[in-house]
C-alpha positions in Angstrom: -28.1 36.4 -82.6 -26.6 39.2 -81.9 -27.4 40.7 -78.5 -26.9 44.4 -79.5 -28.1 46.0 -82.6 -26.8 49.2 -84.8 -28.6 52.2 -83.6 -29.9 54.7 -86.4 -27.8 57.5 -87.1 -28.1 61.0 -88.8 -26.4 63.4 -90.9 -24.9 66.4 -89.1 -24.6 68.7 -91.8 -27.4 71.1 -91.1 -26.5 71.5 -87.2 -25.1 74.7 -86.3 -25.3 75.1 -82.2 -24.0 73.2 -79.2 -26.1 72.7 -76.3 -25.2 74.7 -73.2 -26.2 74.5 -70.0 -29.2 76.6 -69.2 -29.1 77.2 -65.5 -25.2 77.5 -65.0 -24.5 80.2 -63.0 -21.2 82.5 -63.0 -19.3 81.6 -60.1 -17.3 84.1 -58.1 -15.2 84.2 -54.7 -18.5 84.6 -52.9 -20.0 81.5 -54.5 -20.5 78.4 -52.0 -17.2 76.2 -51.9 -19.3 73.5 -52.8 -19.9 74.5 -56.5 -16.4 73.6 -57.2 -16.4 70.3 -55.2 -15.6 67.1 -56.3 -17.8 64.9 -54.2 -16.7 61.3 -54.0 -20.2 60.2 -53.0 -20.8 60.9 -56.6 -17.5 60.8 -58.9 -15.1 57.7 -58.0 -11.8 59.4 -56.6 -8.5 59.4 -58.8 -6.4 57.0 -56.9 -3.0 54.6 -56.7 -1.2 52.1 -54.8 1.7 53.3 -53.4 3.8 50.2 -54.3 3.5 51.9 -57.8 7.1 52.3 -59.7 7.2 56.1 -60.2 7.9 55.7 -63.5 4.4 53.9 -64.3 2.7 56.6 -62.1 4.4 59.5 -64.2 3.2 57.6 -67.5 -0.2 57.3 -66.1 -0.9 60.8 -64.7 0.6 62.5 -67.8 -1.5 60.0 -70.1 -4.5 61.1 -68.2 -3.8 64.7 -67.9 -3.8 64.2 -63.9 -2.2 66.1 -61.8 -2.7 64.4 -58.2 -4.0 61.0 -57.3 -4.8 59.9 -53.6 -2.3 57.0 -52.6 -3.8 54.2 -51.0 -2.3 50.5 -49.7 -3.2 47.0 -50.9 -6.0 47.3 -48.3 -7.4 50.4 -50.3 -6.5 52.7 -47.0 -5.7 56.3 -47.2 -2.0 56.7 -47.3 -1.1 60.1 -48.6 -1.5 61.7 -52.4 0.8 62.2 -54.8 1.2 64.9 -57.7 2.8 65.4 -60.7 5.0 68.0 -59.1 6.4 65.4 -56.9 7.5 63.3 -59.3 9.3 65.7 -61.7 11.2 67.2 -58.5 13.9 67.2 -56.5 11.7 65.0 -53.9 12.8 62.0 -56.7 16.7 63.1 -55.9 16.2 63.3 -52.4 14.2 59.8 -51.8 17.1 57.9 -54.3 20.0 60.0 -51.9 17.7 58.8 -48.4 17.0 55.4 -50.1 20.1 54.1 -51.7 17.9 53.1 -54.5 17.9 54.3 -58.0 15.2 56.0 -60.0 13.5 53.0 -61.4 13.5 51.3 -57.9 11.5 54.3 -56.5 8.0 53.6 -55.6 4.7 56.1 -55.0 5.3 55.5 -51.7 8.9 57.3 -51.9 7.7 60.3 -53.1 4.2 60.9 -52.2 3.0 63.5 -49.6 1.8 60.9 -46.4 -1.4 61.5 -44.8 0.1 62.9 -42.1 1.7 66.3 -43.3 -1.3 66.8 -45.2 -3.8 70.0 -44.1 -7.9 69.3 -45.1 -11.1 70.6 -44.4 -13.9 69.4 -42.6 -16.9 68.7 -44.9 -19.0 70.9 -41.9 -16.8 73.7 -42.4 -16.4 73.2 -46.2 -20.6 73.4 -46.5 -20.6 77.1 -45.4 -17.4 78.3 -46.6 -17.1 80.5 -50.0 -15.0 79.8 -52.8 -12.7 83.1 -51.9 -12.2 80.9 -48.4 -11.1 77.8 -50.4 -8.7 80.1 -52.3 -6.9 81.9 -49.5 -6.5 78.8 -47.9 -5.2 77.3 -50.5 -2.6 80.2 -51.1 -1.8 80.1 -47.0 -0.7 76.6 -47.4 0.6 76.6 -51.0 -1.5 73.9 -52.2 -2.9 73.8 -55.8 -5.6 71.5 -54.1 -7.4 70.6 -50.8 -8.8 67.8 -49.4 -12.1 67.9 -48.2 -12.4 65.1 -45.4 -15.7 63.8 -43.0 -13.8 63.9 -39.1 -17.2 61.7 -38.4 -16.6 59.0 -40.2 -13.2 59.6 -41.1 -12.8 59.5 -44.5 -11.7 61.7 -47.7 -14.9 63.0 -48.9 -13.8 64.9 -51.9 -11.2 67.7 -53.4 -11.2 70.9 -54.6 -8.7 71.9 -57.6 -7.4 75.6 -58.2 -7.3 74.5 -61.9 -11.4 74.0 -62.0 -11.6 77.1 -59.6 -10.1 79.4 -62.3 -12.0 77.3 -65.2 -14.8 77.5 -63.7 -14.8 81.1 -63.2 -12.8 81.8 -66.1 -10.2 83.4 -64.4 -6.8 82.3 -63.0 -6.3 81.4 -60.0 -2.4 81.8 -58.8 -1.2 79.8 -55.8 2.5 80.6 -55.3 4.6 77.3 -54.4 6.0 77.0 -51.1 9.5 76.1 -50.6 9.7 73.4 -47.7 13.6 72.7 -48.0 16.7 74.5 -48.9 16.6 72.5 -52.0 13.4 73.8 -52.9 14.3 77.4 -52.8 17.1 76.6 -54.5 15.2 75.0 -57.4 12.6 77.9 -57.3 15.3 80.9 -57.4 17.4 78.7 -60.4 14.4 78.6 -62.4 
């Protein structure tokens, strides 16, 4: 005896509209930062293990249209972040040079940004911030994402993305990349 049964379907020939959220307020730079927050208490974080090969990571991120993943170790401890840009930048060449490994031998751990090099906003400060405050902070650090952490429990609580802000406000949010080395400056000027 089958455990499931087919659900009755109807024709969509007479359907003319698409339901839209009724209470969706339009956002501005003065709106609450929490309006664009991906809270990991509600949404599962996108994570990748630092021992994953960079080619596998690149394929996973491209296939799922993800631009940032949290990097964890085998015990699922937070180790840093990996961006799609990390996998397609001069960082790969520098990692090859520093490690003496070939590209196909490099792992996420070789090109990620370690947690010690990241900046984040504490959840208590985030709770009273405006979207404009987030954009100003992202622009200052040249980052398209900003982590929100809980300094009481020492955990990553969530993330905010410039792309999500732009999408929700229906306006571009331009964050200039911050060059960190001569190679980055050369790469930025050459292209």
